[in-house]
C-alpha positions as CSV (number, residue, x, y, z in Angstrom):
1,X,165.7,19.1,97.9
2,X,164.7,20.5,100.4
3,X,162.7,23.5,102.0
4,X,164.6,25.2,105.0
5,X,162.1,23.2,107.1
6,X,165.1,21.2,108.4
7,X,167.3,24.1,108.2
8,X,170.0,22.1,106.0
9,X,171.4,24.0,103.3
10,X,171.7,22.5,99.5
11,X,174.9,20.6,98.6
12,X,176.0,19.9,95.1
13,X,175.4,16.4,94.3
14,X,179.0,16.7,92.3
15,X,180.7,17.3,96.1
16,X,179.9,13.9,97.3
17,X,180.6,10.8,95.4
18,X,177.7,8.6,95.0
19,X,175.4,11.0,95.9
20,X,173.5,11.0,92.5
21,X,172.9,7.5,93.1
22,X,171.5,8.7,96.6
23,X,169.3,11.1,95.0
24,X,168.2,8.5,92.5
25,X,167.5,5.8,95.3
26,X,165.4,8.1,97.2
27,X,163.2,9.4,94.1
28,X,162.8,5.7,93.2
29,X,161.6,5.1,96.8
30,X,159.4,8.2,96.2
31,X,157.8,7.0,92.7
32,X,157.0,3.6,94.0
33,X,157.5,2.8,98.0
34,X,156.7,-0.7,97.2
35,X,160.3,-0.6,96.8
36,X,161.4,-1.3,100.3
37,X,163.3,1.7,101.2
38,X,167.5,3.2,100.9
39,X,170.3,2.3,103.0
40,X,172.8,5.0,102.9
41,X,176.5,4.1,104.3
42,X,179.1,6.6,104.3
43,X,182.0,8.5,106.0
44,X,180.9,11.1,108.6
45,X,179.7,14.4,107.2
46,X,178.6,13.9,103.9
47,X,175.2,15.2,104.2
48,X,173.5,11.9,104.1
49,X,171.0,13.4,106.8
50,X,170.3,16.7,105.0
51,X,169.4,14.9,101.7
52,X,167.1,12.4,103.4
53,X,165.2,14.7,105.7
54,X,164.4,16.8,102.0
55,X,162.7,13.7,100.8
56,X,159.3,14.4,102.8
57,X,159.3,17.9,100.9
58,X,158.8,16.0,97.8
59,X,156.4,13.7,98.5
60,X,153.0,14.0,97.3
61,X,150.5,15.1,99.8
62,X,148.7,12.3,101.8
63,X,144.6,12.1,102.0
64,X,143.8,10.4,105.4
65,X,140.5,10.3,107.7
66,X,140.0,13.5,109.7
67,X,141.2,13.1,113.2
68,X,142.5,9.6,112.7
69,X,145.9,8.9,114.7
70,X,146.9,6.3,111.8
71,X,146.5,8.0,108.7
72,X,143.5,5.8,107.3
73,X,142.8,6.1,103.6
74,X,139.5,7.2,103.1
75,X,139.1,5.5,100.3
76,X,139.7,2.4,101.9
77,X,139.5,2.9,105.8
78,X,141.0,0.0,108.0
79,X,138.2,-1.7,109.4
80,X,140.9,-3.1,112.5
81,X,141.8,0.9,112.8
82,X,142.0,1.7,117.0
83,X,139.9,4.7,115.9
84,X,137.4,3.1,113.8
85,X,134.5,3.1,113.0
86,X,135.3,6.2,110.9
87,X,132.5,8.4,109.2
88,X,131.3,7.8,105.9
89,X,130.2,4.6,104.4
90,X,133.5,2.7,104.9
91,X,134.9,-0.1,102.1
92,X,132.7,-1.8,99.5
93,X,130.2,1.2,99.6
94,X,131.4,3.0,96.4
95,X,131.5,5.8,98.4
96,X,134.4,7.6,100.0
97,X,134.4,8.5,103.7
98,X,135.3,12.2,104.7
99,X,139.1,13.2,103.6
100,X,141.2,15.6,104.6
101,X,144.9,16.3,102.7
102,X,148.0,16.7,104.7
103,X,151.7,16.5,103.8
104,X,153.4,13.4,104.2
105,X,155.2,13.0,107.3
106,X,159.0,12.2,107.9
107,X,159.1,10.3,111.3
108,X,162.8,10.4,113.2
109,X,163.2,7.1,115.0
110,X,165.9,8.1,117.6
111,X,168.7,5.0,118.3
112,X,167.9,5.4,122.0
113,X,164.2,5.5,121.9
114,X,162.0,3.3,124.0
115,X,159.8,0.2,123.0
116,X,156.8,2.0,123.8
117,X,157.8,5.2,121.9
118,X,158.3,3.4,118.7
119,X,155.2,0.5,118.9
120,X,152.9,2.6,121.5
121,X,151.6,1.7,124.6
122,X,148.6,1.8,127.4
123,X,147.8,5.5,127.8
124,X,148.8,5.5,131.4
125,X,147.4,9.1,132.1
126,X,143.6,8.1,130.9
127,X,144.3,4.4,132.7
128,X,145.2,5.9,136.0
129,X,143.0,9.1,136.0
130,X,139.7,8.1,134.2
131,X,140.1,4.3,134.5
132,X,139.7,3.5,131.1
133,X,142.2,0.8,128.9
134,X,143.0,3.4,126.0
135,X,145.9,3.0,123.2
136,X,148.4,5.8,122.8
137,X,150.1,5.4,118.9
138,X,153.6,5.2,118.5
139,X,156.2,6.1,115.8
140,X,155.2,3.2,113.8
141,X,151.6,4.8,114.0
142,X,152.7,8.2,112.9
143,X,155.0,7.0,110.0
144,X,152.1,5.0,108.2
145,X,152.0,6.3,104.6
146,X,154.8,8.3,105.0
147,X,158.9,7.9,106.0
148,X,160.4,6.4,108.9
149,X,163.8,7.7,109.1
150,X,166.7,6.3,111.2
151,X,170.0,7.7,111.5
152,X,172.7,5.7,112.5
153,X,170.6,2.6,111.7
154,X,173.4,0.3,112.5
155,X,173.5,1.5,116.2
156,X,169.7,0.8,116.9
157,X,169.2,-1.8,119.8
158,X,168.3,-5.2,119.0
159,X,164.5,-5.2,120.6
160,X,163.8,-2.1,118.3
161,X,165.4,-3.8,115.4
162,X,163.2,-6.7,116.0
163,X,159.9,-4.7,116.5
164,X,161.1,-3.0,112.9
165,X,161.5,-6.2,111.3
166,X,158.1,-7.4,112.0
167,X,156.2,-4.5,111.3
168,X,158.5,-3.8,107.8
169,X,157.8,-7.4,106.8
170,X,153.5,-7.7,107.6
171,X,152.6,-3.9,107.0
172,X,151.4,-3.5,110.5
173,X,152.4,-3.3,114.4
174,X,150.8,-5.5,116.4
175,X,151.2,-4.8,120.5
176,X,150.5,-7.3,123.4
177,X,151.2,-5.6,126.1
178,X,150.2,-4.3,130.0
179,X,146.5,-5.6,128.9
180,X,146.2,-3.8,125.4
181,X,145.9,-5.7,122.3
182,X,145.9,-3.6,119.2
183,X,146.8,-4.1,115.6
184,X,146.9,-1.2,113.1
185,X,148.6,-0.5,109.6
186,X,152.4,0.4,109.8
187,X,153.1,0.6,106.0
188,X,156.2,3.0,105.5
189,X,159.3,4.0,103.6
190,X,162.0,2.8,105.8
191,X,165.3,4.8,105.1
192,X,168.5,4.6,107.6
193,X,172.0,6.0,107.0
194,X,175.2,4.8,108.7
195,X,178.7,5.1,109.4
196,X,180.7,1.6,108.5
197,X,183.0,2.4,110.9
198,X,180.8,2.4,113.6
199,X,179.4,-1.5,113.3
200,X,177.6,-3.3,110.7
201,X,173.8,-4.0,110.7
202,X,172.3,-7.4,111.0
203,X,171.8,-9.4,107.9
204,X,168.0,-9.5,108.7
205,X,167.6,-5.7,108.8
206,X,170.2,-5.3,106.0
207,X,167.8,-7.3,103.7
208,X,164.7,-5.1,104.5
209,X,166.3,-2.1,102.6
210,X,165.2,-2.3,99.2
211,X,168.5,-0.3,98.0
212,X,171.8,0.9,99.4
213,X,173.7,3.8,98.4
214,X,177.6,4.1,99.1
215,X,178.4,7.8,99.5
216,X,182.2,9.2,100.3
217,X,183.1,13.0,100.2
218,X,185.0,14.6,97.1
219,X,188.5,15.2,97.4
220,X,188.1,18.2,94.6
221,X,188.8,21.3,96.4
222,X,186.9,23.4,94.0
223,X,183.8,21.1,94.8
224,X,184.2,21.5,98.6
225,X,184.6,25.3,98.0
226,X,181.2,25.3,96.8
227,X,179.8,23.3,99.3
228,X,181.3,25.6,102.2
229,X,179.9,28.8,100.3
230,X,176.3,27.3,100.1
231,X,176.6,26.3,103.7
232,X,177.5,30.1,104.5
233,X,175.1,31.7,102.5
234,X,172.4,29.3,104.4
235,X,173.5,30.5,107.7
236,X,173.6,34.1,106.5
237,X,169.8,34.1,105.3
238,X,168.1,30.7,105.6
239,X,164.7,32.0,104.3
240,X,166.2,33.9,101.3
241,X,168.5,31.2,100.4
242,X,165.3,28.3,100.6
243,X,163.1,30.7,98.2
244,X,166.1,30.3,95.7
245,X,165.0,26.6,95.3
246,X,161.4,26.5,95.9
247,X,160.7,26.6,91.4
248,X,163.1,23.3,91.0
249,X,161.7,22.0,94.1
250,X,158.1,22.4,92.8
251,X,159.1,21.1,89.9
252,X,160.8,18.1,91.0
253,X,157.6,17.2,93.4
254,X,155.4,17.7,90.4
255,X,157.5,14.9,88.0
256,X,157.4,12.9,91.2
257,X,153.8,12.7,90.9
258,X,153.4,12.4,87.9
259,X,155.6,9.5,87.5
260,X,153.4,7.5,90.3
261,X,150.6,8.1,87.9
262,X,152.3,6.5,85.1
263,X,153.5,3.5,87.2
264,X,150.6,1.2,86.8
265,X,150.7,1.7,83.3
266,X,154.5,0.5,82.9
267,X,155.1,-2.3,81.1
268,X,157.5,-5.2,82.5
269,X,159.0,-7.7,79.6
270,X,159.2,-10.9,80.1
271,X,162.8,-10.5,78.5
272,X,163.5,-7.7,81.2
273,X,162.1,-10.2,84.2
274,X,164.5,-12.8,82.6
275,X,167.4,-10.5,83.1
276,X,166.6,-9.1,86.5
277,X,166.2,-13.0,87.6
278,X,169.3,-13.9,86.1
279,X,171.2,-11.5,87.6
280,X,169.9,-12.2,91.2
281,X,170.9,-16.2,90.8
282,X,174.3,-15.5,89.2
283,X,175.4,-13.3,92.1
284,X,174.0,-16.4,94.7
285,X,171.6,-13.6,96.7
286,X,169.5,-15.2,99.3
287,X,165.9,-15.8,99.0
288,X,163.7,-13.6,96.3
289,X,163.2,-10.6,97.8
290,X,165.9,-9.3,95.7
291,X,164.5,-10.2,92.5
292,X,161.4,-8.3,93.8
293,X,163.0,-5.4,94.7
294,X,164.9,-5.0,91.4
295,X,161.8,-5.4,89.4
296,X,159.9,-2.9,91.3
297,X,163.1,-0.5,91.3
298,X,163.2,-1.2,87.3
299,X,159.2,-0.8,86.6
300,X,160.3,3.0,89.1
301,X,162.9,4.0,87.1
302,X,161.4,3.5,83.6
303,X,158.0,5.6,85.0
304,X,160.6,8.0,86.3
305,X,162.0,8.6,82.6
306,X,158.7,8.7,81.1
307,X,158.7,5.5,79.5
308,X,156.1,2.8,79.0
309,X,158.5,-0.5,79.3
310,X,161.3,-1.5,81.2
311,X,164.5,-1.2,79.3
312,X,167.7,-2.7,80.0
313,X,169.7,0.3,81.6
314,X,166.4,0.0,84.0
315,X,167.4,-3.5,85.0
316,X,171.4,-2.6,85.5
317,X,170.7,0.3,87.4
318,X,168.0,-1.4,89.8
319,X,170.5,-4.2,89.8
320,X,173.5,-2.1,91.0
321,X,171.1,-0.5,93.8
322,X,169.3,-3.7,95.2
323,X,172.0,-6.0,95.4
324,X,175.2,-5.1,96.5
325,X,174.0,-5.2,100.1
326,X,172.5,-8.8,100.2
327,X,176.1,-10.4,98.4
328,X,177.5,-10.2,101.8
329,X,178.2,-13.3,103.6
330,X,179.4,-12.6,106.8
331,X,180.1,-9.2,108.3
332,X,183.4,-9.0,107.5
333,X,182.6,-8.6,103.2
334,X,182.5,-5.4,102.0
335,X,179.4,-4.5,100.0
336,X,179.9,-4.3,96.1
337,X,178.7,-5.4,92.7
338,X,181.2,-6.6,90.0
339,X,180.2,-4.2,87.0
340,X,181.9,-6.5,84.6
341,X,180.2,-9.7,86.0
342,X,176.5,-7.5,85.6
343,X,177.2,-6.6,82.1
344,X,178.0,-10.2,80.9
345,X,175.0,-11.4,82.5
346,X,172.7,-9.0,81.4
347,X,174.1,-9.4,77.6
348,X,173.8,-13.4,78.4
349,X,170.0,-13.0,79.0
350,X,169.1,-10.4,76.9
351,X,166.3,-10.2,74.7
352,X,167.0,-12.4,71.4
353,X,167.9,-10.5,68.2
354,X,165.6,-11.5,64.9
355,X,166.9,-14.8,63.4
356,X,168.5,-13.7,60.3
357,X,168.5,-16.6,57.0
358,X,171.9,-18.2,56.7
359,X,173.3,-17.2,53.6
360,X,174.8,-21.0,52.4
361,X,173.9,-24.2,53.8
362,X,177.7,-24.5,55.2
363,X,178.2,-24.6,58.6
364,X,178.0,-21.4,60.7
365,X,181.2,-19.4,61.7
366,X,179.6,-17.3,64.3
367,X,182.1,-18.8,67.3
368,X,179.3,-20.7,68.8
369,X,178.3,-20.3,72.4
370,X,181.8,-20.7,73.4
371,X,182.9,-17.3,72.0
372,X,185.9,-16.2,74.3
373,X,184.2,-12.9,74.7
374,X,181.1,-13.9,76.3
375,X,179.2,-11.6,74.6
376,X,180.8,-8.4,74.7
377,X,180.3,-7.9,78.4
378,X,183.5,-6.8,79.6
379,X,182.7,-3.3,78.9
380,X,185.4,-0.2,79.6
381,X,185.7,-1.2,83.0
382,X,183.7,1.8,84.6
383,X,181.8,-0.3,86.9
384,X,184.2,-1.7,88.7
385,X,183.3,-1.7,92.4
386,X,185.4,1.2,94.0
387,X,185.9,-1.2,97.6
388,X,188.4,-3.4,95.9
389,X,191.9,-3.8,97.6
390,X,194.4,-1.3,97.0
391,X,197.1,-2.4,98.8
392,X,198.2,-6.3,99.0
393,X,199.1,-8.3,101.7
394,X,202.6,-7.6,101.9
395,X,202.1,-3.3,101.9
396,X,203.5,-3.0,105.0
397,X,206.7,-5.0,106.2
398,X,208.8,-4.5,109.3
399,X,212.5,-5.6,108.9
400,X,213.6,-8.3,111.3
401,X,215.0,-6.8,114.4
402,X,218.6,-7.2,115.7
403,X,219.3,-10.3,117.7
404,X,216.3,-12.4,116.5
405,X,216.7,-15.8,117.7
406,X,217.4,-18.5,115.4
407,X,213.6,-20.4,115.6
408,X,212.5,-16.8,114.6
409,X,214.1,-16.4,111.3
410,X,212.4,-17.2,107.9
411,X,213.5,-21.1,106.9
412,X,214.5,-21.4,103.3
413,X,212.9,-20.5,99.9
414,X,212.0,-16.9,98.9
415,X,212.4,-14.7,101.7
416,X,210.0,-12.3,100.6
417,X,207.1,-14.5,100.1
418,X,208.0,-15.6,103.9
419,X,207.6,-11.7,105.3
420,X,203.8,-11.4,103.6
421,X,201.4,-11.7,106.8
422,X,199.7,-15.0,107.4
423,X,196.4,-15.8,106.3
424,X,193.7,-16.4,108.3
425,X,192.2,-19.8,109.3
426,X,188.1,-20.2,108.7
427,X,186.1,-18.9,111.4
428,X,184.0,-21.1,113.7
429,X,181.9,-20.8,116.2
430,X,183.7,-19.7,119.6
431,X,182.9,-20.7,123.1
432,X,181.2,-18.0,124.9
433,X,183.2,-15.6,127.4
434,X,181.3,-13.3,129.6
435,X,182.2,-10.9,132.4
436,X,181.1,-11.9,135.5
437,X,178.2,-10.3,138.0
438,X,175.4,-8.1,136.8
439,X,176.3,-5.1,134.5
440,X,174.3,-2.2,133.4
441,X,175.8,-1.5,130.0
442,X,174.4,-0.8,126.6
443,X,172.1,-3.6,125.1
444,X,173.9,-6.7,123.5
445,X,174.5,-10.2,123.7
446,X,177.2,-11.2,125.9
447,X,176.7,-10.7,129.7
448,X,174.1,-10.3,132.1
449,X,172.7,-7.0,132.9
450,X,170.0,-4.8,134.3
451,X,168.6,-3.5,131.0
452,X,165.5,-1.4,130.4
453,X,164.6,-3.7,127.3
454,X,165.2,-6.9,129.1
455,X,162.6,-9.6,130.8
456,X,160.6,-8.0,134.0
457,X,162.2,-9.7,137.2
458,X,160.2,-7.4,139.4
459,X,159.6,-3.7,140.4
460,X,161.2,-1.1,142.6
461,X,159.9,2.3,143.3
462,X,160.3,4.9,140.6
463,X,158.7,6.3,137.4
464,X,160.8,5.4,134.6
465,X,159.5,2.1,132.8
466,X,156.1,2.1,134.8
467,X,155.3,-1.3,136.1
468,X,151.2,-0.7,136.2
469,X,150.6,-4.1,138.1
470,X,153.1,-3.0,140.9
471,X,151.9,0.5,140.8
472,X,148.2,-0.4,141.2
473,X,148.8,-2.8,144.0
474,X,150.5,-0.6,146.1
475,X,147.7,2.2,145.3
476,X,145.3,0.2,146.5
477,X,145.2,-0.1,149.8
478,X,145.1,4.0,150.3
479,X,142.1,4.6,148.3
480,X,139.6,4.7,151.3
481,X,142.0,6.8,153.3
482,X,142.8,9.1,150.2
483,X,138.8,9.5,149.6
484,X,138.4,8.1,146.5
485,X,134.6,8.5,145.4
486,X,134.7,7.9,141.5
487,X,135.7,5.1,138.9
488,X,139.5,6.8,138.9
489,X,142.3,5.4,140.9
490,X,143.9,8.2,143.0
491,X,147.8,7.3,142.9
492,X,150.2,9.1,144.8
493,X,153.8,9.6,143.8
494,X,155.0,7.1,146.4
495,X,153.3,4.6,144.6
496,X,154.8,4.2,141.1
497,X,156.6,1.7,140.5
498,X,159.1,0.9,137.9
499,X,160.3,-2.6,136.4
500,X,163.4,-4.5,136.9
501,X,164.6,-6.1,133.8
502,X,167.0,-9.1,133.5
503,X,168.8,-8.7,130.2
504,X,172.3,-9.0,128.0
505,X,174.9,-6.1,127.8
506,X,177.2,-5.7,125.2
507,X,181.1,-5.3,126.7
508,X,184.4,-4.0,124.9
509,X,186.6,-6.8,124.2
510,X,189.9,-5.9,124.1
511,X,192.1,-8.6,122.0
512,X,196.1,-8.1,123.0
513,X,197.6,-10.7,120.1
514,X,200.9,-11.5,120.5
515,X,202.8,-11.2,116.6
516,X,206.2,-12.3,118.0
517,X,208.5,-14.4,116.1
518,X,207.9,-17.4,118.7
519,X,204.4,-17.6,117.0
520,X,205.1,-17.4,113.5
521,X,208.3,-19.2,113.6
522,X,206.1,-22.6,114.6
523,X,203.5,-21.7,111.7
524,X,200.8,-20.7,114.4
525,X,200.2,-17.1,112.9
526,X,197.8,-18.9,110.9
527,X,195.8,-20.9,113.5
528,X,195.6,-17.8,115.8
529,X,194.3,-15.5,113.3
530,X,191.6,-17.8,112.4
531,X,190.7,-17.9,116.2
532,X,190.7,-14.2,116.7
533,X,188.6,-13.8,114.1
534,X,186.1,-16.0,115.3
535,X,186.1,-14.4,118.3
536,X,185.4,-11.2,116.6
537,X,182.7,-12.4,114.4
538,X,181.3,-13.6,118.0
539,X,181.7,-10.1,119.1
540,X,179.6,-8.8,116.4
541,X,176.8,-10.9,116.6
542,X,176.8,-9.8,120.7
543,X,177.0,-6.2,119.9
544,X,180.3,-5.3,121.4
545,X,182.9,-2.9,120.8
546,X,186.3,-4.3,120.0
547,X,190.0,-3.3,120.1
548,X,193.1,-4.5,119.3
549,X,196.6,-4.3,120.1
550,X,199.2,-6.2,118.8
551,X,203.1,-6.6,120.3
552,X,206.2,-7.5,118.8
553,X,209.7,-6.5,118.6
554,X,210.2,-3.8,121.0
555,X,206.8,-2.5,121.9
556,X,202.9,-2.8,121.4
557,X,201.0,-0.8,119.0
558,X,196.7,-0.2,119.0
559,X,196.1,-1.5,115.9
560,X,192.5,-0.7,116.1
561,X,191.0,1.9,118.8
562,X,187.9,0.5,120.4
563,X,184.7,0.4,117.8
564,X,181.6,-1.0,117.0
565,X,183.3,-2.1,113.3
566,X,184.4,-5.5,113.5
567,X,184.8,-5.5,109.9
568,X,188.0,-3.0,110.3
569,X,189.4,-5.4,113.1
570,X,189.4,-8.2,110.5
571,X,191.1,-6.1,108.0
572,X,194.0,-4.9,110.4
573,X,194.1,-8.6,111.5
574,X,194.4,-9.7,107.7
575,X,197.1,-7.0,107.3
576,X,199.0,-8.2,111.0
577,X,202.9,-8.8,110.1
578,X,205.0,-11.0,112.3
579,X,208.3,-11.6,113.7
580,X,210.8,-10.1,116.3
581,X,211.1,-10.4,120.1
582,X,208.0,-11.0,122.4
583,X,207.5,-7.7,124.6
584,X,204.7,-9.1,126.4
585,X,204.7,-6.6,129.3
586,X,204.2,-3.7,126.8
587,X,201.3,-5.5,125.3
588,X,199.8,-5.7,128.8
589,X,200.8,-2.2,129.2
590,X,199.4,-0.6,126.5
591,X,195.9,-3.2,127.3
592,X,195.9,-1.3,130.6
593,X,196.1,2.4,129.4
594,X,193.4,1.7,126.8
595,X,191.0,0.3,129.4
596,X,191.7,3.3,131.5
597,X,190.5,6.1,128.8
598,X,188.1,4.0,128.0
599,X,186.4,3.6,131.3
600,X,186.1,7.4,131.2
601,X,184.5,7.8,127.8
602,X,181.8,4.8,128.5
603,X,182.0,3.9,132.1
604,X,178.5,1.6,132.0
605,X,180.2,-0.7,129.3
606,X,182.3,-3.3,131.1
607,X,185.5,-5.0,129.4
608,X,186.9,-8.2,128.5
609,X,190.2,-8.7,127.8
610,X,191.6,-11.3,125.6
611,X,195.1,-12.3,125.6
612,X,196.8,-14.3,122.9
613,X,199.7,-15.3,123.4
614,X,202.1,-18.5,124.1
615,X,203.3,-16.8,127.5
616,X,206.5,-15.8,126.6
617,X,208.7,-13.0,127.0
618,X,211.8,-12.4,125.5
619,X,211.8,-8.4,125.8
620,X,210.8,-5.5,128.2
621,X,209.3,-5.3,131.6
622,X,208.4,-7.7,134.0
623,X,204.7,-9.0,132.7
624,X,204.0,-9.8,136.2
625,X,204.1,-6.0,137.1
626,X,201.8,-5.4,134.2
627,X,199.2,-7.9,134.7
628,X,198.6,-5.6,138.5
629,X,197.7,-2.8,136.6
630,X,194.7,-4.9,135.1
631,X,193.3,-6.5,138.6
632,X,189.9,-6.7,138.7
633,X,189.4,-6.8,134.6
634,X,187.5,-9.9,133.5
635,X,190.0,-11.7,131.2
636,X,191.0,-14.9,129.2
637,X,193.9,-16.0,128.3
638,X,194.3,-18.1,124.9
639,X,197.3,-20.2,125.4
640,X,198.8,-20.9,121.9
641,X,201.5,-23.3,123.1
642,X,202.2,-26.2,121.4
643,X,204.1,-29.4,121.1
644,X,204.7,-32.3,123.2
645,X,206.9,-30.6,125.9
646,X,204.8,-27.1,127.3
647,X,206.1,-24.5,129.6
648,X,203.0,-23.5,130.8
649,X,203.8,-19.5,130.6
650,X,200.2,-18.4,129.5
651,X,198.6,-20.4,132.2
652,X,200.8,-18.7,134.6
653,X,200.2,-15.5,132.9
654,X,196.5,-16.1,133.5
655,X,196.8,-16.5,136.7
656,X,198.6,-13.3,137.7
657,X,195.5,-11.9,135.9
658,X,192.9,-14.1,137.1
659,X,192.1,-15.3,134.0
660,X,190.1,-18.3,132.5
661,X,192.9,-19.9,130.6
662,X,192.0,-22.0,127.1
663,X,194.0,-23.8,125.0
664,X,194.1,-22.6,121.1
665,X,192.8,-26.0,120.3
666,X,189.7,-26.0,122.9
667,X,188.4,-22.6,121.9
668,X,185.9,-23.7,119.5
669,X,182.3,-24.5,121.0
670,X,182.2,-28.2,119.9
671,X,185.7,-28.9,121.4
672,X,183.9,-27.7,124.6
673,X,181.5,-30.2,124.2
674,X,183.4,-32.8,122.9
675,X,185.4,-32.7,126.2
676,X,182.1,-32.4,128.5
677,X,181.0,-35.6,127.1
678,X,184.3,-37.4,127.4
679,X,184.4,-36.3,130.7
680,X,181.0,-38.3,131.4
681,X,181.9,-41.0,129.1
682,X,184.7,-41.3,131.7
683,X,182.4,-41.0,134.7
């Protein structure tokens, strides 16, 4: 699907599980851009970017008004286009403006792009040299009537996500900044690729993708060898390799153009529409966007397969691609669709068969509506989602260490059940913990930081992120001395001022969780897991990186290296075993080592240490000495001690760490509000 332009070799689709679905999803959008784009989820190295970049070569060419930077359609040019008025009669006259034909564009949005680069901004050069106010278009304008591709879309900064959401929702971009007020059309096919291990998407952006596809590399050595073989052939002779696929690509492009022409004539029968809405209702997706996307995708599928009407197979395929990512209720839910349930709903709401006259007036014996087979929707099970759990909660169970305290031992009943990891309580909104001071890390929503994307709070000398007003103010007093004679402003390098912005950053939240027997014996692990799960969810919403260290028995384990995927953290937490002694010092030492390494990898990202423990230390070294290695690290100690008699060990640990100490039952945000209200009423 790629003509050498992107420099990528073709991969056999069978070499990547789900690649056929990805190819189909891209073709659906090529036939009907109104479907809303594709989100490609998968592990690294599966040619996600390769196949997406190949899409632009297959799209039909675009006719545009010559010289228009916003790709206006000559048959209906936008009267509000910043480059208007266009030459020619314009809309409503029955005649078209002058036109030129060009290839559809694939515009890439880097995750580190600035807001100005995405939406456009004041043309600083013309403003300073000619004294005129002119608009310089951004990537949204370049992507109009083409493809906007975001690689690693889950790492896109929040300020860019907000702008992308607005443009995708309205089909146009509004720019209000630096004295510029511009509106232009921005309708594009949004395609994103991501590795779920690096974090999930915000739900609002996730819903904007029409279809989603999961891909993974095959484990078949023969297919993997074919991938390597093709890649090596491409590297040896890129032009010759690409030439060998020219005929196939031309045929595919012609089929897309024919399907686009056929699209308006495709009929969506009422029976098929009922199936679409019934499936969306049965899977409890939010809103009606899923219904619209599935309907458009089903119509595009019918056009692609040269049919005049949508069939049940079209509906099934459209639902399988349009619904999985819309069924998520929180970041810890894996996307997926129950194939058996999908078949049952389609059968239940399918087109009714023509009634047959009864052979006798006696009571029918057809099983009635309570037929236990449910209309035969069970199928062969081929569509059972691949993300079903494959290891039970007791897949990894350590034996009890020797010398375990009596209070740590399972009490009565079936010992095998006692060894299963305790489930977590329901998540809740926790209190906000921040790193003190002013940081300069990656944009997020936790701690205060100097950010290129926050609220403008001042200006300083510099040319990065120009502060126009401050620059003009600095240059104005020197115009006579510099011999200004015309309308243009004479600006010297020393006049340049850049904006100082106050925003929020994401932090590295490192959890150090006590999983020893002293926690399990008091049946607190369920509550502790619920608390950590709540903090993980909060970290996801605030765009933090997270890591998880657990300590029990004789040592500490890095259960989750620092990552942006809180979903991975939740899975590790769910399978967390408990029992044994309490090597608190080992947990703190492991935390110090992890933070040391991460400081070298990402020095701008400030850490927040969250220690969840009752403060007991029944094995290993001295926790006080280990705590000394964490001096200067912002920390929170969640005190899990309970009962009428408290030893205050967690509080003492918090003092050594210079940390805020929070009791487990005071971790929730509403618990803090209750304490504040109580203190005010007492006063």
